[in-house]
C-alpha positions as a printed NumPy array, in Angstrom:
array([[ 23.475,  12.793,  12.368],
       [ 20.972,  14.964,  14.214],
       [ 17.38 ,  15.171,  13.022],
       [ 14.038,  16.675,  13.951],
       [ 10.936,  14.807,  12.805],
       [  7.894,  17.076,  13.019],
       [  4.738,  14.998,  13.088],
       [  1.767,  17.11 ,  12.024],
       [ -1.328,  15.37 ,  13.37 ],
       [  0.802,  14.107,  16.24 ],
       [ -2.172,  13.003,  18.367],
       [ -4.114,  11.479,  15.479],
       [ -4.945,   7.882,  14.711],
       [ -2.174,   7.337,  12.157],
       [  0.448,   8.846,  14.471],
       [ -0.186,   6.666,  17.522],
       [ -1.224,   3.47 ,  15.713],
       [  1.501,   3.353,  13.014],
       [  4.119,   6.1  ,  12.991],
       [  5.165,   6.362,  16.631],
       [  5.218,   2.55 ,  17.1  ],
       [  7.401,   2.318,  13.971],
       [  9.784,   4.943,  15.367],
       [  9.817,   3.101,  18.687],
       [ 10.751,  -0.136,  16.904],
       [ 13.604,   1.656,  15.124],
       [ 14.716,   3.008,  18.518],
       [ 14.537,  -0.518,  19.984],
       [ 16.485,  -1.979,  17.046],
       [ 19.177,   0.676,  17.382],
       [ 18.65 ,   2.004,  13.838],
       [ 17.12 ,   5.357,  14.752],
       [ 19.867,   7.997,  14.834],
       [ 20.611,   8.715,  18.467],
       [ 20.681,  12.497,  18.167],
       [ 17.066,  13.076,  17.214],
       [ 13.779,  14.601,  18.327],
       [ 10.218,  13.618,  17.449],
       [  7.987,  16.672,  17.703],
       [  4.245,  16.067,  17.768],
       [  2.162,  18.922,  16.407],
       [ -1.586,  19.261,  16.991],
       [ -4.212,  21.641,  18.376],
       [ -4.37 ,  19.806,  21.721],
       [ -3.301,  21.78 ,  24.792],
       [ -0.434,  19.544,  25.894],
       [  3.063,  19.899,  27.262],
       [  5.96 ,  17.545,  26.605],
       [  5.258,  15.327,  29.622],
       [  1.529,  15.196,  28.94 ],
       [  2.22 ,  14.182,  25.344],
       [  4.586,  11.425,  26.467],
       [  2.   ,  10.109,  28.913],
       [ -0.704,  10.178,  26.216],
       [  1.426,   8.154,  23.806],
       [  2.396,   5.691,  26.553],
       [ -1.295,   5.111,  27.311],
       [ -2.15 ,   4.597,  23.65 ],
       [  0.733,   2.177,  23.197],
       [ -1.308,  -0.226,  25.347],
       [ -3.582,  -0.677,  22.3  ],
       [ -0.791,  -0.979,  19.715],
       [  0.198,  -4.3  ,  18.163],
       [  3.87 ,  -4.74 ,  19.05 ],
       [  5.753,  -8.039,  18.963],
       [  7.121,  -7.275,  22.431],
       [  5.572,  -4.851,  24.889],
       [  7.932,  -2.086,  26.047],
       [  8.814,  -2.019,  29.705],
       [  8.255,   1.312,  31.511],
       [ 12.018,   1.855,  31.522],
       [ 12.347,   1.156,  27.786],
       [  9.452,   3.451,  26.897],
       [ 10.854,   6.07 ,  29.239],
       [ 14.108,   6.165,  27.264],
       [ 12.18 ,   6.478,  24.005],
       [  9.898,   9.131,  25.491],
       [ 12.849,  11.491,  25.958],
       [ 12.789,  11.923,  22.174],
       [  9.148,  13.061,  22.233],
       [  8.231,  16.734,  22.325],
       [  5.027,  18.621,  21.616],
       [  4.119,  21.931,  20.015],
       [  0.55 ,  23.2  ,  20.04 ],
       [ -0.331,  24.525,  16.579],
       [ -3.253,  25.652,  14.499],
       [ -2.139,  25.031,  10.919],
       [ -4.029,  28.087,   9.687],
       [ -2.162,  30.537,  11.96 ],
       [  1.185,  31.951,  10.729],
       [  2.25 ,  32.843,  14.283],
       [  2.171,  29.161,  15.246],
       [  4.623,  28.341,  12.436],
       [  6.892,  31.075,  13.768],
       [  6.842,  29.386,  17.179],
       [  7.698,  26.043,  15.57 ],
       [ 10.527,  27.734,  13.671],
       [ 12.008,  29.072,  16.907],
       [ 12.046,  25.562,  18.361],
       [ 13.739,  24.123,  15.266],
       [ 16.24 ,  26.904,  14.625],
       [ 17.331,  26.945,  18.267],
       [ 18.624,  23.379,  17.874],
       [ 19.765,  23.497,  14.246],
       [ 19.398,  19.801,  13.352],
       [ 21.191,  18.42 ,  10.286],
       [ 17.889,  17.165,   8.812],
       [ 14.317,  18.28 ,   9.429],
       [ 11.46 ,  15.998,   8.361],
       [  7.946,  17.446,   8.11 ],
       [  5.484,  14.535,   8.152],
       [  1.939,  15.58 ,   7.192],
       [ -0.174,  12.906,   8.888],
       [ -3.231,  15.115,   8.444],
       [ -6.264,  15.277,   6.209],
       [ -5.111,  15.765,   2.578],
       [ -7.148,  18.977,   2.444],
       [ -4.522,  20.539,   4.726],
       [ -1.495,  19.633,   2.588],
       [ -1.474,  22.77 ,   0.456],
       [ -2.167,  25.06 ,   3.429],
       [  0.641,  23.519,   5.498],
       [  3.19 ,  23.691,   2.651],
       [  2.343,  27.306,   1.852],
       [  2.664,  28.278,   5.516],
       [  5.925,  26.367,   5.937],
       [  7.382,  28.238,   2.963],
       [  6.101,  31.606,   4.218],
       [  7.657,  30.956,   7.639],
       [ 11.038,  30.116,   6.115],
       [ 10.807,  26.455,   7.125],
       [ 11.18 ,  25.039,   3.606],
       [ 14.978,  25.042,   3.691],
       [ 17.511,  22.909,   1.828],
       [ 17.779,  20.452,   4.741],
       [ 13.989,  19.985,   5.011],
       [ 12.092,  16.938,   3.744],
       [  8.329,  16.759,   3.42 ],
       [  6.361,  13.495,   3.751],
       [  2.857,  13.273,   2.239],
       [  0.425,  10.531,   3.211],
       [ -2.128,   9.1  ,   0.817],
       [ -4.616,   9.858,  -0.597],
       [ -2.926,  12.646,  -2.52 ],
       [ -6.042,  14.128,  -4.048],
       [ -9.3  ,  12.506,  -5.074],
       [ -8.783,  12.73 ,  -8.84 ],
       [ -6.181,  13.798, -11.396],
       [ -6.939,  17.529, -11.141],
       [ -6.735,  17.665,  -7.33 ],
       [ -3.572,  15.543,  -7.374],
       [ -1.927,  17.986,  -9.77 ],
       [ -3.032,  20.938,  -7.676],
       [ -1.487,  19.493,  -4.51 ],
       [  1.747,  18.529,  -6.267],
       [  2.121,  21.937,  -7.884],
       [  1.624,  23.682,  -4.529],
       [  4.106,  21.416,  -2.756],
       [  6.684,  21.866,  -5.535],
       [  6.528,  25.643,  -5.139],
       [  7.933,  25.14 ,  -1.637],
       [ 10.065,  21.994,  -2.039],
       [ 12.059,  20.392,  -4.823],
       [ 11.092,  16.926,  -6.088],
       [ 14.127,  15.492,  -4.268],
       [ 12.721,  16.784,  -0.96 ],
       [  9.234,  15.281,  -1.403],
       [  8.506,  11.796,  -0.033],
       [  5.07 ,  10.562,  -1.17 ],
       [  4.537,   7.549,   1.005],
       [  2.837,   4.287,   0.04 ],
       [  3.328,   1.924,   2.964],
       [  2.899,  -1.144,   0.73 ],
       [  6.287,  -0.375,  -0.83 ],
       [  7.874,  -0.703,   2.607],
       [  6.52 ,  -4.201,   3.291],
       [  9.309,  -6.809,   3.565],
       [  7.463,  -9.044,   1.107],
       [  7.408,  -6.285,  -1.509],
       [ 11.114,  -5.698,  -0.939],
       [ 11.629,  -9.385,  -1.582],
       [  9.652,  -9.055,  -4.809],
       [ 12.293,  -6.628,  -6.079],
       [ 15.039,  -8.953,  -4.791],
       [ 13.39 , -11.947,  -6.421],
       [ 13.236, -10.259,  -9.797],
       [ 16.447,  -8.274,  -9.916],
       [ 18.748, -10.13 ,  -7.518],
       [ 18.337, -13.577,  -9.066],
       [ 18.771, -14.819, -12.618],
       [ 16.401, -17.77 , -12.171],
       [ 13.116, -16.118, -13.135],
       [ 14.157, -13.369, -15.553],
       [ 14.131, -15.603, -18.684],
       [ 10.622, -16.748, -17.708],
       [  9.255, -13.313, -16.787],
       [  7.43 , -12.606, -20.047],
       [  4.391, -13.312, -22.183],
       [  5.742, -16.527, -23.705],
       [  5.765, -18.34 , -20.353],
       [  3.307, -16.474, -18.095],
       [ -0.42 , -16.986, -18.641],
       [ -1.698, -14.349, -16.205],
       [ -0.855, -12.481, -13.011],
       [ -3.259, -11.942, -10.123],
       [ -2.974,  -9.231,  -7.463],
       [ -5.34 ,  -9.677,  -4.508],
       [ -5.649,  -7.334,  -1.526],
       [ -8.522,  -8.633,   0.589],
       [ -9.711,  -7.376,   3.968],
       [-12.16 ,  -9.154,   6.246],
       [-13.004,  -5.979,   8.176],
       [-15.596,  -3.417,   7.166],
       [-15.234,   0.348,   7.235],
       [-15.362,   0.338,  11.08 ],
       [-15.513,   3.96 ,  12.305],
       [-14.373,   5.444,   8.985],
       [-17.731,   5.268,   7.217],
       [-17.997,   8.961,   6.342],
       [-14.408,   9.127,   5.074],
       [-14.628,   5.856,   3.157],
       [-17.871,   6.821,   1.454],
       [-16.129,   9.765,  -0.194],
       [-13.218,   7.536,  -1.232],
       [-14.185,   3.973,  -2.202],
       [-12.047,   0.947,  -3.014],
       [-10.779,   2.255,  -6.352],
       [ -9.209,   5.348,  -4.804],
       [ -8.301,   3.728,  -1.49 ],
       [ -6.488,   0.643,  -2.806],
       [ -6.219,   0.379,  -6.604],
       [ -4.865,   3.784,  -7.591],
       [ -1.925,   3.45 ,  -5.218],
       [ -1.194,   0.067,  -3.569],
       [ -2.366,  -2.304,  -6.308],
       [ -0.862,  -0.341,  -9.193],
       [  2.456,  -0.051,  -7.372],
       [  2.503,  -3.85 ,  -7.07 ],
       [  1.728,  -4.148, -10.789],
       [  4.662,  -1.833, -11.505],
       [  7.022,  -3.952,  -9.408],
       [  5.862,  -7.067, -11.261],
       [  5.914,  -5.689, -14.794],
       [  8.758,  -3.135, -14.887],
       [ 11.919,  -3.697, -16.873],
       [ 15.152,  -4.163, -14.91 ],
       [ 16.435,  -0.673, -13.966],
       [ 19.952,   0.286, -14.967],
       [ 20.861,   0.8  , -11.289],
       [ 19.322,   0.867,  -7.827],
       [ 19.106,   4.672,  -7.89 ],
       [ 15.671,   6.069,  -7.064],
       [ 15.004,   7.699, -10.413],
       [ 16.204,   4.657, -12.37 ],
       [ 13.607,   2.545, -10.545],
       [ 10.86 ,   5.14 , -10.825],
       [ 11.522,   5.687, -14.529],
       [ 10.787,   2.002, -15.174],
       [  7.652,   2.039, -13.026],
       [  6.397,   5.074, -14.945],
       [  6.793,   3.198, -18.239],
       [  4.494,   0.458, -16.919],
       [  1.815,   2.936, -15.858],
       [  1.961,   4.673, -19.229],
       [  1.668,   1.285, -20.971],
       [ -1.589,   0.311, -19.253],
       [ -4.213,  -0.059, -21.963],
       [ -6.694,   2.802, -21.699],
       [-10.305,   2.095, -20.794],
       [-13.067,   2.107, -23.39 ],
       [-16.841,   1.821, -22.793],
       [-16.624,  -1.816, -23.897],
       [-13.748,  -2.794, -21.597],
       [-15.293,  -0.906, -18.666],
       [-18.464,  -2.957, -19.075],
       [-16.624,  -6.306, -19.278],
       [-13.383,  -5.841, -17.345],
       [-14.286,  -3.533, -14.435],
       [-16.443,  -5.063, -11.696],
       [-17.521,  -3.1  ,  -8.656],
       [-19.464,  -4.295,  -5.655],
       [-20.741,  -3.254,  -2.252],
       [-21.027,  -5.616,   0.694],
       [-24.374,  -6.429,   2.216],
       [-25.165,  -8.156,   5.513],
       [-23.388, -11.462,   6.084],
       [-21.321, -13.534,   8.462],
       [-17.64 , -13.11 ,   9.343],
       [-15.886, -15.532,  11.716],
       [-19.254, -16.965,  12.643],
       [-20.683, -13.587,  13.686],
       [-23.391, -11.643,  11.809],
       [-22.204,  -8.276,  10.472],
       [-24.147,  -5.387,   8.904],
       [-24.042,  -4.367,   5.278],
       [-22.124,  -1.303,   4.114],
       [-25.206,   0.923,   4.013],
       [-25.958,   0.044,   7.645],
       [-22.498,   1.137,   8.822],
       [-22.252,   4.379,  10.919],
       [-21.685,   7.448,   8.766],
       [-22.674,   5.774,   5.481],
       [-25.701,   7.172,   3.567],
       [-28.512,   4.656,   3.136],
       [-28.476,   5.13 ,  -0.664],
       [-24.681,   5.125,  -1.068],
       [-23.27 ,   3.952,  -4.415],
       [-19.667,   3.809,  -3.159],
       [-17.856,   0.618,  -4.102],
       [-16.266,  -1.539,  -1.404],
       [-15.002,  -4.128,  -3.922],
       [-13.211,  -3.785,  -7.259],
       [-12.008,  -6.437,  -9.706],
       [-10.232,  -5.303, -12.873],
       [ -8.685,  -6.94 , -15.908],
       [ -5.748,  -4.833, -17.032],
       [ -3.384,  -5.182, -19.973],
       [  0.098,  -3.752, -20.439],
       [  0.651,  -2.843, -24.057],
       [  4.328,  -3.576, -24.595],
       [  6.4  ,  -6.406, -26.066],
       [  7.083,  -8.183, -22.781],
       [  3.454,  -8.359, -21.598],
       [  1.184,  -8.049, -24.643],
       [ -1.755, -10.416, -24.251],
       [ -1.076, -11.295, -20.587],
       [ -4.018, -10.259, -18.368],
       [ -3.263,  -8.685, -14.998],
       [ -6.178,  -9.268, -12.635],
       [ -6.531,  -6.824,  -9.747],
       [ -8.969,  -7.537,  -6.918],
       [ -9.521,  -5.72 ,  -3.64 ],
       [-12.379,  -5.378,  -1.216],
       [-13.675,  -5.1  ,   2.317],
       [-15.637,  -7.691,   4.288],
       [-14.237, -10.522,   2.196],
       [-13.757, -14.121,   3.321],
       [-10.257, -13.585,   4.721],
       [ -7.55 , -11.015,   5.31 ],
       [ -5.234, -11.986,   2.493],
       [ -2.908, -10.089,   0.22 ],
       [ -0.922, -12.018,  -2.344],
       [  0.369, -12.091,  -5.908],
       [ -0.093, -15.209,  -8.027],
       [  2.059, -15.56 , -11.152],
       [  0.495, -18.373, -13.181],
       [  2.76 , -19.955, -15.779],
       [  1.599, -21.5  , -19.02 ],
       [  1.323, -25.306, -19.168],
       [  3.977, -27.424, -20.864],
       [  3.603, -27.07 , -24.649],
       [  3.165, -30.811, -25.113],
       [  1.572, -32.873, -22.317],
       [  3.002, -36.366, -21.818],
       [  1.741, -36.763, -18.222],
       [ -1.691, -36.835, -16.665],
       [ -2.163, -33.898, -14.342],
       [ -5.073, -32.872, -12.076],
       [ -7.45 , -30.316, -13.563],
       [ -6.233, -26.787, -12.876],
       [ -2.833, -27.857, -11.533],
       [  0.263, -26.192, -12.915],
       [  3.285, -24.058, -12.17 ],
       [  2.559, -21.027, -10.068],
       [  4.629, -18.584,  -8.019],
       [  2.721, -17.116,  -5.067],
       [  4.128, -14.1  ,  -3.239],
       [  2.343, -13.763,   0.119],
       [  2.081, -10.217,   1.44 ],
       [ -0.232, -10.553,   4.456],
       [ -0.942, -11.921,   6.969],
       [  1.797, -14.376,   6.027],
       [  5.038, -13.156,   4.485],
       [  6.679, -15.621,   2.124],
       [  7.001, -17.363,  -1.246],
       [  5.415, -20.525,  -2.582],
       [  6.574, -22.191,  -5.789],
       [  3.98 , -24.678,  -7.042],
       [  5.31 , -27.538,  -9.17 ],
       [  4.225, -30.956, -10.447],
       [  6.032, -34.09 ,  -9.309],
       [  5.738, -37.86 ,  -9.22 ],
       [  4.157, -38.728,  -5.885],
       [  4.519, -41.99 ,  -3.994],
       [  0.783, -42.591,  -4.287],
       [  1.241, -42.62 ,  -8.088],
       [  4.171, -45.048,  -8.23 ],
       [  2.077, -47.521, -10.236],
       [  0.91 , -44.802, -12.583],
       [  4.11 , -43.26 , -13.857],
       [  2.246, -40.983, -16.254],
       [  0.388, -39.157, -13.445],
       [  1.693, -36.095, -11.608],
       [  0.795, -34.601,  -8.251],
       [  0.905, -30.904,  -7.258],
       [  3.635, -30.08 ,  -4.728],
       [  5.09 , -26.8  ,  -3.572],
       [  8.243, -25.313,  -2.117],
       [  7.456, -22.977,   0.766],
       [  9.639, -20.177,   2.111],
       [  8.283, -18.458,   5.217],
       [ 10.255, -15.232,   5.686],
       [  9.236, -14.861,   9.326],
       [ 10.641, -18.306,  10.158],
       [ 13.729, -17.785,   8.028],
       [ 14.667, -14.273,   9.132],
       [ 12.793, -13.903,  12.437],
       [  9.333, -12.567,  13.144],
       [ 10.436,  -9.164,  14.457],
       [ 11.741,  -7.814,  11.187],
       [ 11.674,  -4.226,  10.001],
       [  8.062,  -3.183,   9.389],
       [  6.825,  -1.086,   6.489],
       [  6.582,   2.27 ,   8.264],
       [  9.795,   1.664,  10.183],
       [ 11.684,   1.077,   6.94 ],
       [ 10.107,   4.064,   5.203],
       [ 10.651,   6.475,   8.096],
       [ 14.334,   5.528,   8.306],
       [ 14.612,   6.038,   4.533],
       [ 13.135,   9.533,   4.878],
       [ 15.606,  10.448,   7.608],
       [ 18.463,   9.1  ,   5.483],
       [ 17.148,  10.759,   2.302],
       [ 16.568,   7.559,   0.264],
       [ 13.791,   8.029,  -2.298],
       [ 13.762,   4.517,  -3.811],
       [ 10.552,   3.417,  -2.085],
       [  8.631,   6.643,  -2.589],
       [  6.386,   7.657,  -5.458],
       [  7.277,  10.418,  -7.91 ],
       [  4.631,  12.919,  -8.999],
       [  4.539,  11.727, -12.619],
       [  3.867,   8.17 , -11.381],
       [  0.91 ,   9.406,  -9.374],
       [ -0.487,  11.366, -12.288],
       [ -0.189,   8.378, -14.627],
       [ -2.041,   6.178, -12.112],
       [ -4.813,   8.748, -11.675],
       [ -5.084,   9.137, -15.445],
       [ -5.694,   5.403, -15.834],
       [ -8.383,   5.084, -13.135],
       [-10.168,   8.38 , -13.822],
       [-12.476,   7.046, -16.594],
       [-13.741,   4.492, -14.091],
       [-14.252,   7.173, -11.445],
       [-16.193,   9.315, -13.91 ],
       [-18.329,   6.396, -15.05 ],
       [-19.161,   5.228, -11.508],
       [-19.736,   8.621,  -9.878],
       [-23.283,   8.703,  -8.467],
       [-24.285,   5.814, -10.715],
       [-25.753,   2.657,  -9.181],
       [-25.897,   0.805, -12.514],
       [-23.477,  -2.133, -12.379],
       [-22.962,  -1.888,  -8.615],
       [-23.27 ,  -5.498,  -7.483],
       [-24.088,  -6.583,  -3.967],
       [-22.146,  -9.348,  -2.245],
       [-22.558, -10.98 ,   1.124],
       [-20.082,  -9.999,   3.81 ],
       [-17.756, -12.952,   4.394],
       [-17.762, -14.028,   0.729],
       [-15.115, -13.457,  -1.955],
       [-17.121, -10.697,  -3.624],
       [-19.706, -10.609,  -6.394],
       [-19.926, -13.591,  -8.74 ],
       [-19.343, -11.261, -11.681],
       [-15.655, -11.087, -10.652],
       [-15.331, -14.852, -11.089],
       [-17.23 , -14.673, -14.38 ],
       [-14.847, -11.981, -15.65 ],
       [-11.731, -14.092, -15.137],
       [-13.514, -17.289, -16.263],
       [-14.132, -15.757, -19.708],
       [-10.357, -15.984, -20.207],
       [-10.33 , -19.604, -19.05 ],
       [ -8.837, -18.842, -15.614],
       [-10.008, -18.615, -12.012],
       [ -8.994, -16.786,  -8.856],
       [ -6.327, -18.511,  -6.754],
       [ -8.651, -19.539,  -3.914],
       [-10.871, -21.29 ,  -6.483],
       [ -8.02 , -23.421,  -7.832]])
């Protein structure tokens, strides 16, 4: 199969840090279709060879498991081409069309790795130039809008040029191997399904923690915040994977139909629940890895009086028969104590205790997302140190490290998603009604927090966030996983 992948923003940060390395890995693994071209598009005045040299230089700063030799990169570089374009000029789209039509590839992928403000312009111009054909697929990076209204506006514009089956709204978390194994764990095994419900699960925790600050993205981040950047997309997609009913098949729409039901079942916010169950914070000066770091308001590009949240902790409920009464705790933030993303499924204790167990110990399934990729099943067992006390139990756990089991150089998130786009598989991409449902749920929080410093709690960089987040979960009699 021949393909052309047109990478709008082809010299940008996302392109050289994530997308082109992912395509290189697919090339190295032999999974990238051989008859293909990768066409970088940007305003830079470059030719094909100059573009190849630029990407080769930038690959020196890319995290790859194995550095490419000059010969290996040279073979990959033959796929790289460049077209200089100003996205506001129709004549530049005509020039791109000539390059694409001359070859006549079976599939054409338009990847918009640009600012979201350019999505509608690019789609309108692609349609006007006759480039929105039946064999064209469009890939949209997040964030897709900054609220429900802007999300709808973008989706409506894109749908005027492309059908829903041609639109790939990417959320790279869905491409992570650990998230794929979450689906496999739930729907490929019968072990947990009888237990995956309110009668046996006490609570579920989703944590996406970063130890870095906003780095050089201060101006962008200040107009976004943690709720838009992480909760509305990544965290809620993980909640959907955890809480959805088994789909009737592995078809894309069967999966997305079940995820949509979860999003529509999220209990709506009220003034009372926003006050008690929605915690926001902003990091101040602190210490990370033994080094002093500035607070958020001291970061370049951030206003000194900013009220943008860098931390969010939420208590969510899913109002259906399977999950009624089970709290889902969502927590994400920057400049936290560690880079750690995981899901903790905490099971209820045995209904009648006949053993002595340590305080807080119990059955728990931990799904590690980053930096480690694996599963931990926490159990209680009779330890050798308790052989004289037969009524006492000791916490133990079964540990499955996916990198050790399957090899460390597995298919990465963007590699998997890019190959799915080329092959036309929509399973791991988000449908427009899913996005709208997610925006609808977070929008009351956005409206309440906009320009309002009341309730914005400070936390020291290098900590696990404001103490109010621990108090929120403690009111239910639980604690965050690192506190257990």
